[in-house]
C-alpha positions in Angstrom: 33.6 117.1 -19.3 34.5 113.7 -17.8 30.8 112.9 -17.1 30.1 113.2 -20.9 32.6 110.4 -21.9 30.4 107.5 -20.6 27.3 109.0 -22.3 29.1 109.3 -25.6 30.5 105.7 -25.2 27.0 104.4 -24.5 25.7 106.2 -27.5 28.5 104.7 -29.7 27.7 101.1 -28.3 24.0 101.6 -29.1 24.8 102.7 -32.7 27.1 99.7 -33.1 24.4 97.4 -31.9 21.8 98.8 -34.2 24.2 98.5 -37.2 24.9 94.9 -36.3 21.2 94.2 -35.9 20.4 95.8 -39.3 23.3 94.0 -41.1 22.2 90.6 -39.6 18.7 91.1 -41.0 19.9 92.3 -44.3 22.0 89.1 -44.6 18.9 87.0 -43.8 16.9 88.8 -46.5 19.7 88.5 -49.1 20.1 84.8 -48.4 16.3 84.4 -48.9 16.4 86.2 -52.2 19.3 84.1 -53.6 17.6 80.9 -52.4 14.3 82.0 -54.0 16.0 82.7 -57.3 17.6 79.2 -57.3 14.1 77.7 -56.5 12.5 79.6 -59.4 15.2 78.6 -61.8 14.9 75.0 -60.8 11.1 75.2 -61.2 11.5 76.6 -64.7 14.1 73.9 -65.5 11.9 71.1 -64.2 8.8 72.3 -66.1 10.8 72.6 -69.3 12.2 69.1 -68.8 8.7 67.7 -68.2 6.9 69.4 -71.1 9.4 69.6 -73.8 12.4 67.5 -72.7 14.6 70.4 -73.5 16.7 70.1 -70.4 20.3 71.0 -70.9 22.9 69.8 -68.4 24.7 73.1 -68.7 21.6 75.0 -67.4 21.3 72.6 -64.5 25.0 72.9 -63.8 24.6 76.7 -63.1 21.7 76.0 -60.8 23.6 73.3 -59.0 26.7 75.5 -58.5 24.6 78.2 -56.9 22.7 75.7 -54.7 25.9 74.3 -53.3 26.5 77.5 -51.4 22.9 78.2 -50.3 21.4 74.8 -49.3 22.4 71.9 -47.1 23.1 68.2 -47.9 19.4 67.3 -48.0 18.6 69.5 -51.0 21.9 68.8 -52.7 21.3 65.0 -52.4 18.0 65.4 -54.3 19.7 67.6 -56.8 22.2 64.9 -57.5 19.4 62.4 -58.0 17.9 64.9 -60.4 21.2 65.2 -62.2 21.2 61.4 -62.9 17.8 61.7 -64.6 19.0 64.7 -66.6 21.9 62.7 -68.0 19.3 60.2 -69.3 16.8 62.6 -70.7 18.1 62.6 -74.3 18.5 58.8 -74.3 15.7 56.6 -75.8 16.3 54.2 -72.9 14.7 56.6 -70.4 11.4 57.8 -71.9 10.0 59.1 -68.6 13.2 61.0 -67.6 11.4 64.4 -68.0 8.6 63.4 -65.8 11.0 62.0 -63.2 12.8 65.3 -63.1 9.6 67.1 -62.4 8.5 64.6 -59.8 11.8 64.9 -58.0 11.3 68.7 -57.9 7.8 68.3 -56.5 9.2 66.0 -53.8 11.7 68.6 -52.8 9.1 71.1 -51.7 9.3 70.2 -48.0 13.0 70.5 -48.1 12.9 74.0 -49.7 10.3 75.2 -47.1 13.0 74.7 -44.4 15.2 77.2 -46.1 12.5 79.6 -47.3 11.8 81.2 -43.9 12.6 84.6 -42.5 12.6 84.5 -38.8 13.8 87.6 -36.9 12.7 90.0 -34.2 10.8 93.0 -35.5 9.7 95.8 -33.2 6.4 97.5 -33.6 7.8 100.9 -32.6 11.1 102.3 -31.6 10.3 102.2 -27.8 9.6 98.5 -28.1 13.0 97.7 -29.5 14.4 95.9 -26.4 11.2 93.9 -26.0 10.7 92.9 -29.6 9.1 89.5 -30.0 9.9 87.0 -32.7 7.7 87.0 -35.7 7.9 84.3 -38.3 7.4 84.8 -42.0 6.9 81.6 -43.9 6.9 81.7 -47.6 4.8 79.1 -49.2 5.0 78.1 -52.8 2.3 76.4 -54.8 2.9 75.0 -58.3 
């Protein structure tokens, strides 16, 4: 009976490791989905601002609030520049504000690519789990 205790303990450690591994990858996928949704909402907002100049600051405020928790200072800095253009979109003194908003969005594409990656180890089969090699999935967006 005493010989069975280390086997059960090793089995418990293996299960705990697999649960940690799965939770880590689920977190990675969930972050990607939330970041992608912010990207899509920002794309729709920028297109509406360029085409119809119907850009409301309240809509952008929601996008900016979600982005603060998902992106770094590089993306947030560009979103603040975009915010300044949005404030002037209804003014007659800034006739090209809608186009500027869309151009800022297009310029942010390399910044978004940094965050739109899923990099993790993925085994081909269960017996390859300890020797899993990293595989990179890069999501590319074209407008």
